[in-house]
C-alpha positions, 0 to 999 in steps of 0.5 A, spaced: 641 456 258 639 451 254 644 453 249 650 454 254 649 446 256 649 444 248 655 448 247 658 445 253 656 438 251 658 440 244 665 442 246 666 436 250 664 431 245 669 435 240 675 434 245 674 427 246 674 426 239 680 430 238 683 426 244 681 419 240 684 422 234 691 423 237 691 417 240 690 413 234 695 417 231 700 415 237 701 422 238 702 421 245 708 417 244 711 423 240 709 428 246 712 423 251 719 423 247 720 430 247 718 431 254 724 426 256 729 429 252 727 436 255 728 433 262 734 430 260 737 436 258 735 440 264 739 435 268 745 435 264 745 428 261 742 429 254 
């Protein structure tokens, strides 16, 4: 039971660290730009 809890907290910490790295590298802006382009293509504007 204790090892499951440690694994959960470890994965939570790793996830938070990787999200932080992505934010520092401003990758969220790239993802948003791609999402906008895909949406505009679906509507027929882009």
